[in-house]
N, C-alpha and C positions, 0 to 999 in steps of 0.2 A: 846176364848172369855178371854179378859181382866176384871177384876174386879177392880175399882179403888175406895179406901175411902181416903177422904178429914181428917186431923185432925190438932189440931193448933189455932182454930180460937176463938173469946172470945170478951170480951170488955177492951178497954184500952184506954189511955187518948191520946190528940193530944201531937205528939213529942215522944211517946211511941214506941217500939217494938213490933212484933211479927213473930214466923216462923211457917207457915204452911207447913205440909207434906202431900205427896200422896203416899201411900202405894199400889202395885199392886200386885194380884195375878191370878192365871192362865195362864200367860205365863210370860216369862221375859221382863223387859221394854227395853233392851239392844239396840232393834233394832227399836223403836218405837221414835217418836218426841214428846216431852211433853210440854204441853203448860199450863199455866192459865188463866182464863178466871174472870170475876165477872159481877154482874149483883146487880144495886142497886133498890130499890122499884120504881116503875113505869118508870124504864129506860130498854133499851135494852142491852142485854148482850155485854160486850167489850172486847177486848183482852186485856190482863197483861204482859204476857212474854211467850218466848217459848225456850226449850234448844234443839237442833237436838240431833236425837241420838248418834252422836259421842262424843258431847258434844262441838265440837269446835265453834259451832255458836250457838249465843244466842241473841234477841232481846225483847226489850222492848217498852211498848206503852209512847209516851212523859210524860204523867202525871207521868208515875213511874220512868223514868229513874233517875238512880243516887240514889233512896231511896230503889230500889226492888233489891234481886238479887237472880237469880234462879238457880239451882243447881241440880246435880243426883248423885245417888249413886249406879249405876246398882247391885253390890253384894248386896244390903238391897232391891233392887227392889223398891226404893222409890225416889221421887225427892220434892224438897224444893221450899220453895219461902218466904225468910228472908226478911223481911218487916219493914225499919226502919223510923224515922221520919214521923209516921202515921200522917194523916190529916183526919178531919172530912170527907171529900170529899171520901174517902177510903173506907167508910162503905159500905159494899155489902157484899153478900154471893160470896163465892169465889167458882170457880170449877176447878177441873184438869183436863185434856183430853191427849189422847193417839191417834196417827195415825202415819202412816208409809209412806206418800207421801214422795217421792226422792224431793232431792232439797228443796229450802227455798222459792220458788214462793209460796204463799197462804198459809203461815204459821199462819198469820194474822187472818185466817177466821175460823170461829166455825165447817164450814161445813168439812172442811179438815178433821175431829179428827172421830177416828169411835167410840170411847169409852168415856165416862166421869162419872165421880163421884157424889156422892149424894148434895156435897156442904159443906162449913164450913161459919157457918156466923161471920164476921169481924166488929165490930161497934168501931167508935172510935169516943170518946165524946171530945166535947170543955171545 
């Protein structure tokens, strides 16, 4: 079992930055693909970013590309999402997820991941 705990959310003005963290316990994350998803009120959960277990492959939703950066520190069993130039439309609950699918096909799909955190709220004011 992998337990994931997100932190770092909060209220920020448009144009500001936040760094989300996802700390894992129970197992080492080094063999897991790690992703961030988000869900805004009244909307479906959507893919934000993923970093493959090797850290050689990353992917971003078009809406965050160039503004968000995903990274991982396997020594700390933690994954990060640096969010810059935040916009009001980034307001959502952000979830991290862990999965061990081989390859990169399907890494944008929530069903690929076996473990999820409880989420952290990000609110961007205009």
